[in-house]
C-alpha positions in Angstrom: 43.5 351.7 113.2 44.1 351.4 117.0 46.4 348.5 118.7 43.6 347.2 120.5 40.9 347.4 117.9 43.7 344.6 116.1 43.5 342.6 119.4 47.2 343.3 121.2 46.4 345.5 124.5 49.4 347.3 125.3 50.5 347.0 129.0 48.8 349.5 131.5 53.1 350.8 132.2 53.1 352.3 128.6 49.7 354.4 128.2 48.8 358.0 129.0 46.8 357.2 132.2 46.8 360.9 132.2 45.2 361.2 128.9 43.2 357.5 129.3 39.2 358.4 130.3 37.1 355.1 132.0 33.4 354.8 130.8 31.4 352.8 132.1 27.2 351.1 132.5 28.1 350.4 128.9 25.6 348.3 127.2 25.9 345.2 125.5 25.7 346.1 122.5 28.3 348.7 122.6 31.6 347.8 121.0 35.3 349.2 120.3 34.5 350.5 117.2 31.5 352.3 118.3 33.3 353.9 121.0 36.1 354.5 118.6 33.6 356.7 116.5 31.9 358.1 118.7 34.9 360.0 121.1 36.9 360.3 117.9 34.8 363.1 117.7 36.8 364.7 120.2 40.3 363.7 119.8 42.3 362.5 118.3 42.3 358.1 119.8 45.5 356.4 119.9 43.1 353.2 121.7 40.4 351.1 122.5 39.6 348.7 124.6 36.8 347.0 126.2 36.9 343.8 129.0 35.3 341.0 127.4 34.6 337.5 129.2 36.7 334.9 127.9 34.3 332.1 128.3 30.7 334.2 126.8 32.6 337.1 125.1 30.5 339.7 126.6 32.7 342.6 128.2 31.7 343.7 131.6 29.7 347.2 130.7 32.6 348.9 131.5 35.6 350.1 128.9 38.9 352.7 128.5 40.1 355.3 125.9 43.9 356.7 125.7 43.3 360.7 123.7 46.4 361.7 122.2 46.1 364.4 124.5 45.5 364.5 127.9 42.8 368.4 127.3 41.1 366.0 124.8 40.6 363.4 127.3 39.5 366.1 129.5 37.6 367.5 126.8 35.4 363.9 126.5 34.4 364.2 129.3 33.2 367.5 130.0 30.6 366.0 126.2 30.4 363.1 127.0 29.4 362.7 130.3 26.0 361.1 130.5 24.7 361.0 127.4 22.9 357.8 126.4 23.9 355.5 124.1 21.6 352.3 123.3 19.1 354.4 126.0 22.0 353.4 128.8 23.8 357.1 130.1 27.5 356.6 130.3 30.0 357.3 132.8 32.7 359.3 131.6 35.4 360.0 133.7 39.2 359.4 134.0 40.8 356.6 134.7 43.7 357.1 136.6 40.7 358.7 139.3 40.0 356.5 141.9 36.2 357.1 143.5 37.4 355.6 146.5 40.1 358.1 147.8 37.7 361.0 146.7 34.6 359.8 148.6 34.3 362.7 151.8 30.8 361.5 151.5 29.3 364.8 150.9 26.6 362.9 148.9 22.8 364.8 148.2 19.7 363.2 148.3 17.3 364.8 145.1 13.7 364.0 145.8 10.6 364.9 144.2 12.0 365.1 140.6 10.2 364.6 137.6 10.2 362.2 135.6 11.9 363.6 132.4 15.3 365.0 134.4 17.6 362.2 133.7 21.9 361.8 134.4 22.9 364.1 132.5 20.4 367.0 132.9 21.3 366.4 137.3 24.8 366.6 136.5 24.8 369.5 134.2 22.7 371.2 136.7 24.6 370.5 139.5 27.7 370.6 138.1 27.5 374.2 138.4 28.4 374.5 141.8 32.4 372.4 142.2 33.6 368.5 141.2 31.0 365.6 140.8 31.9 362.1 141.2 28.4 360.8 140.7 24.3 361.5 139.3 22.3 358.0 140.2 18.8 358.4 139.6 16.7 355.7 141.3 14.8 354.0 138.6 12.1 350.9 137.9 14.5 348.0 137.1 11.7 346.1 134.3 10.8 349.6 132.7 13.2 352.0 133.0 11.7 355.4 134.4 12.5 357.0 137.3 11.2 357.0 140.8 11.6 360.9 141.4 14.5 360.1 142.5 18.2 360.6 142.9 22.0 361.2 144.0 24.9 363.8 143.6 28.3 362.9 144.6 30.7 365.9 145.8 34.9 365.1 146.1 34.0 368.4 149.0 31.1 370.1 151.4 31.8 373.2 150.2 29.9 372.4 147.1 27.7 370.1 148.9 26.7 372.5 150.8 26.3 375.5 148.1 23.8 372.7 146.0 22.5 372.4 149.4 21.5 376.1 149.8 20.6 377.1 146.5 18.9 374.0 145.0 16.9 373.0 148.1 13.0 374.2 147.2 13.7 375.0 143.2 12.3 374.7 139.6 14.0 371.9 137.7 12.3 371.1 134.7 8.5 370.9 136.2 9.0 369.8 139.8 10.0 371.3 143.0 13.0 369.9 144.0 13.6 368.5 147.6 17.9 368.4 147.9 19.5 367.4 151.8 21.8 365.0 152.9 21.4 360.9 151.9 21.6 358.7 154.3 24.4 356.5 155.1 24.1 352.7 153.7 25.5 351.6 156.9 23.9 353.6 159.9 20.7 353.7 160.6 18.4 357.2 159.9 22.0 359.0 160.0 23.2 361.1 157.2 26.0 362.3 155.5 27.5 365.5 156.4 28.3 364.9 160.0 31.2 367.3 161.7 33.0 363.9 162.0 33.2 363.3 158.3 34.2 367.1 157.1 37.1 366.5 159.6 38.3 363.7 158.6 38.0 364.9 154.7 39.1 368.4 156.0 42.3 366.0 157.2 42.4 364.3 154.0 44.6 366.3 151.6 47.2 366.4 154.5 47.4 362.0 155.0 46.8 362.0 150.6 50.0 364.1 150.5 52.1 362.2 153.4 51.2 358.9 150.6 52.6 360.3 147.8 55.6 360.7 149.6 56.1 358.2 151.2 55.3 355.7 147.4 58.4 358.0 146.0 56.3 361.2 145.0 56.0 365.1 145.6 55.0 368.1 144.8 57.7 370.6 144.2 56.6 372.9 146.9 56.0 370.4 149.0 59.8 368.8 148.4 62.5 369.8 151.6 66.3 369.9 150.4 68.0 367.5 150.7 71.4 369.1 152.7 74.6 369.1 150.1 76.7 365.8 150.6 80.0 366.1 152.5 82.6 366.6 151.1 85.6 364.3 151.4 89.2 364.7 150.2 91.0 362.2 148.7 94.7 361.4 149.6 96.6 360.7 147.0 97.8 357.2 146.5 101.8 356.8 147.7 104.7 355.2 146.6 104.2 351.5 146.6 100.8 351.0 147.9 99.2 347.5 146.6 95.1 347.3 147.0 95.1 344.1 149.9 94.7 344.8 153.9 98.1 344.3 154.5 101.3 343.6 152.4 102.5 339.6 153.4 105.4 339.3 154.9 107.8 337.2 151.4 108.9 334.0 153.2 112.6 333.1 153.4 114.1 330.4 150.8 114.5 327.0 151.9 117.7 325.7 153.7 120.2 324.2 151.2 119.4 319.9 150.7 116.0 320.8 151.0 113.6 320.3 146.7 111.8 323.4 146.7 
């Protein structure tokens, strides 16, 4: 049995983060056992951990699965991302990824969607143009029915530009979809894909490499070889040398008649 299923969760630093995946948008019916049985189909599972509220006992809608190998984790991401579990499409990606550090603004609006198109179909269609950070279809909160539009976010503008050019005005399902850059949340009427965002995105890899170097890691091709340490010639110790800053003189013996 997994240590996590037994109630013992290994410390984070003991886990293999590269072989650990994040699973999100979980229904409350989902348990550790269900996740275990689902993901063991992709490869040997080491741990399953779904954080739970200490008071209510309910989980927070996300969890982690650690595989024995990174290859199995990558395979699980490809197979399980956006499959429906209790009617909800689950999100699956690497636990070591931080979406905030990857977000560059390459966010597309997908309009006039067929209501039968779900997140998995949207992901499979647009992942042909590059690595996708997230997909989302806006739905009626009461019925769960699609509102006919959604969003796709890439980690670079080359992918989003390619998807926009290729997919705008094309059929997806039974409808011709509209693809354009999404409006920014904090800016009125301003869309993503501006020259400013592209410039920041182009400079971001350099900043990330500098940060990696700061925290103590640098890819091999970026490492600068350090000069060899200076050669030090050690002189042989002279006979009678004592390891003190200076040798103190021995006091003379007291005069006769004075007690020692």
